N, C-alpha and C positions, 0 to 999 in steps of 0.2 A: 788208285782213285784218291782224290784229295780229301783230307779229313775234314769233317763238318766244322770243327772249331778253328781250323787254320784259315785265317782271313786273307793271307797273302803269303807268297812264297817266302819261307824263312830267309833263304840266301839273299833275297832282294832287300830285306830289312837289314840284315847283318852287314852287307857291303858298305853302306855309308858309315855305320858304327866303326868298322875297321879303319876307314879313312880318317875319322875323327880321332881314333886311338893313336894313329900314326902322327897326326898333327900335335898331339899333347905328349908324344914320346912314351907311350906305355906299350909293352909287349903283349900282355895278357890281361884280361879284365874278368874279375870274379864277380858275377851277377848274383845278388842275394834277394833281390826284390821279387816276390812272387807275381806281382802285377806286371812287372816288366817281363818276366819269363813267360807269362801267359800272352802277353802282347806279342812277343817274338815267336812263340811256338805253338800256342793254342793249349798247352798243358795246364790242367786245372787243379792239380794235386796241392796238398798243403805243405809239402816239403820238397824242395828242389834247390839246386844251384846251376848256373851256367858258367862255362869258360868260353870266353871269345878270344880268338887270336887268329893272325894271318895263316897259321899252320893248320889249325883244327878247331872246330867249334862243337862243344859238347854239352849235353844236358845230363845232370846227375840227379837221381832220386833213389829211394830205398825200396825194399821188396814189396811193401804194401801197394806200390803203384807200378809194379813190373808189367802188369797187363794193361793198365790204363794208359801208360805212356805209349804203348804199341798202338792203341786206338786213337789217341789224340794227336800224336806228333809224327810228322813226316818231314823228311829232308834234313834231319839233323841226327847225329849219332847219340844214343842214349846209353848211360852207364848205370847199372844198379850197384850201389855201394853196399859194403859190409860193415865198414866203420864209419866214423864221422867224416864230414866233408873234407875238412883240412887234411887229415891223414890219408884220406883216399886220393886227394890231389897229389900229395907228396909221394906216396908209395907208388902210384901209377906213373909218376913222371910226367904229369899233365901240365904242370906249370912251366911254361917256356919263357925265357928271357930274363932280364935283370930288373925290370921295372914291372911290378904287378899292381894293377889298379883295383881298388875296392870302392864299393858305393859308401861314401861317408855317412850318408843319412840313414843307412841300414845296418851298419856294422858297429858293434860296441868297441870301446877302447880296449877292453880285455881280448876280444877276438882278434883285433888288429895286431895287438902286441904279441899274443900267442902265435900268430901267423909269421910275424917277423922273426920270432925266436927260432922257429922251425925251419926257416929258409935262410941259410947262411949266404951272405953276399948278394942278397936280393933286397931291392928297395920296395917298401910298400907305399903305394901312392893313393892317399884318400882323394876321391874326386866327388864333387857335389852336382846333382842335377845333370848328369851326363845325357840322360835320355829324354829330358823334357822337350827339347825342340823337335825330336823325331815323333814322339807320341802326340804332340799338340796338332799335327796335321793329319786329318783322318782321310782314309780311302773310302771308296764307295761301299764296300761290304761293311766296313765299321759303321758307317752312317746308317745303313740299312738296319743293322742290329740295334742301334740306339733308337731309330724310329719305332721299331717293333717293341722295344723295352717301354718306350713312352706310350705306345698304344695300349699295352697291357695295363699300365698304370692308370691310364684314363678309364679303361673299362672297369677297373677296380673302383675308382672314385665314383663312377656312375652307380655302382652297386652299393657302395656303403652310405652314401647320402641318405637314402630313404631309411636306413637303420638308425640314424641319429634321433633320439628322443629323450625325454626327461627319465626314461626307464633304464638307460644304459650309461656307461662311463666311457671316458676317453680311452682307457685301457682296452675296454671291450672292442671299440672301433679300431684301435691300433692292431689288435689281434686278427680281426677281420681282414685288415689290409694285407698282413703277412700271409695269412691263409690263402686268400683269393689270388695273390701274386703267383703262388706256386700252382694253384688250380689252373690258371690261365697260361701256364707254360714257362713262367720265369724260374730261374735257379733259386733265387732268394731275394729278399730285400737288398737294395743298394746301401741302405743305412736304416737304422731303427726309425720307424714312422714317428713324426711329430703330430700329435693330436692334442691341441691346447685350446681351452675354452674360457670364456669370461676373463677375469684379470690375469689368468695364466697365458692367454694369448699374447700378452705383452712380453713374454719371455721367448726370445727368437727360437731357442732349441729346447723347449720344455719337454720333459719326459711325460708320457701320458700318465695322468692320475687316476684315482679311484673315485673321485666325486662324479656325481651325475650331471648331465648337461642341464642347464638352466634356461628357461624361455628369455629371449632377448640377447643372449650371449653370442658374441662373436666366436667362431671357431677356425683356427688356422690348422690346415691339414697339409703337411709337407711329407712327400712320399717318393719313392722310387724303387726300381727293381733291377735285377741283372738278367740279361737275356744273351745267351751264348758269349758270356764273358764281358758284356758292355752295359753300362749303367743308364738308367734315366733319373730324372729329377724334376719335380714339379710342385708348386704350391698353389693352393687356392684358399680363400677365406670366405666362409658362409656364415649365416646366422641362424639360430634356432628361434623361428618366429620373427617378428618385426624388430629390426635393429634400432637402437637409439640414433638420433639425428647426428650427433657428433661422430659416431661410429661409421655411419653412412658417408659422412663428409671425408674422413680419413681413408675409407675405402675408395672413394672416388679419385682422390688425390693420388693414392698409390697406383690405381689402375692406370690413370692418365700418365703418371710418371713411367711406369713400365712400358706403356705403348710408345712413349717418347723414346725410350731406349731402343725398342725394336725398330722404330722408324729412323733413328739417327745413326745406327751402327753401320759402318762402312769398312771395307778392307784397309788394312794398314793403320787404323786408328789404334791408339794405345788404350789399355785398360783404364788408365787415369782420365783420359779424355772423355770416354763415354760415362764413366762414374760421375765425372764433374757436371756434365749436362743434366743427368737425371737427378743428382743431389741438388743441383741449383734449382730445379723445378720444385722440389720438395721444400727447400729453404724459402723460396719465393712465397710459399703458401704458409710459412710460419712453423714448419715442423721439422726443420732441419736437425735440431738437437735430438729428435727422436728416431733418426735413421742412423744407427750406430755402426753398422757392418758394411762390408764392401758390396758393390753392386752384383758381383757374380763370380763365377770360377769355371774353369774348363771341366769337361766330363769326358770320360772314356772308359777304359778298363777300371779306373777309380772314379768315384763319384766327385771327388775334389782333386783336380789336377791343373796344369797350365792350360790356358792363360788364366791370370787373375785379373779381376777388375775391381779397382779400389782406388783410394786417394793417392797411394804411392806406387801404383803398378805401372811400370814401363813395358809390360808385356804387350806384344803386338797381336791385334786381332786379325790374323791372317786367313786368306781364302781357305776353306775347308777345315778351319778350326771350329770346335764345338764348345759352346759355353752357356751358362745361364744368365738371365737378366731377371734379378729379384729384388727390387726395392721393398722396403717395409717402413712402417710407422708404428712405434710401440709407445703407448701412453701408460706408464707404470701404475699399477693398481686398478686400471680401468679395462683396457682392451688394446689389442694389436692387430695389424693387418700386414700380410705379405702375399705378393702375387709373383709367381715364378714360371717361366718358360725355359726350356732348353732350346737353344737355336744353333743353326749351322750357318757360318759366313760363306755367302757366295759372292760372285763378282759385283752384283748390284746391291748387296746388302744381306741382311739375315733372314732366314726362313725358320719360323718356330716348328718344332716337332709336335707341340700340343695344340689342340683345337677346342678344348673345353672352354666354356664361356668364362669370361672374367668379370662379368656383372655380378653384383651381390645377389646370391640366392638366399631367399628367406624361407627356410624349410617349414 
């Protein structure tokens, strides 16, 4: 029977990877990134490595996960190591060929040097971003998992808004978000929740503080969870009581800009193109200097992955890619607004996962 966490036959995913390895001339690839390992196999443990080669594909972990790997992984051989990973690779004769690839963004210089010293006559080949293009295109089961993650976060948002009052703090609400994510079936948060009110709402990634909410304050709530290995990400901005006129104005501009992004996104656009359209709308209204981050990012087994949407991004928004559209306006010392949906690119444009209103709710 197919494992619940395995979203696609591992062999089907490995085959194009082996083809790319052949094209760049490497014989074996040491995979260190746990997100890639989960994407390939469904294994959710906190310690693992994989070896990819035309001869044999292996998943290595330690005794703590001996039973878990049996439950989560199907279609690939697993090895339970007794020593460190490098020594286990060498002692078992698992590293085949003369050119061994490593994930440049995951392996330290020390680890790479140590590996090279222990393997005589073998070239260690650092490779960057090898898996990005494969992970960017989602299959139906991956999309279903992200839709469910989004649905869980939306339920949590509905539940926590009535809790906001002058009697509680940002940290109280952030704790409720994390608790309720798990109560509704998520594994965990996909990132630490952002709950930022008043002047702190102008800090795009403010940590929740211990001050109590004040009447008239804008409140940015950025949250997401992991469901069966896949992330959600969403942001809404609300106010406690009636918001000041200027705050309502920048909320309206942000909401309209975000909807413009959703309406304008088409297959094969670049992240730079869509960013420019939305950024231009905000600039036209006089707030360009207050939108300082990119328009969005890919979402998958990580909450931030390819494609990127920003001023310098040439990443292509391909059919079945999943990414966020999240413009913001941040007025230092006063208030900030961000509105974010995660969307999937289809043949005719994008479809948002979120359905929660983007109108300004005055609690």
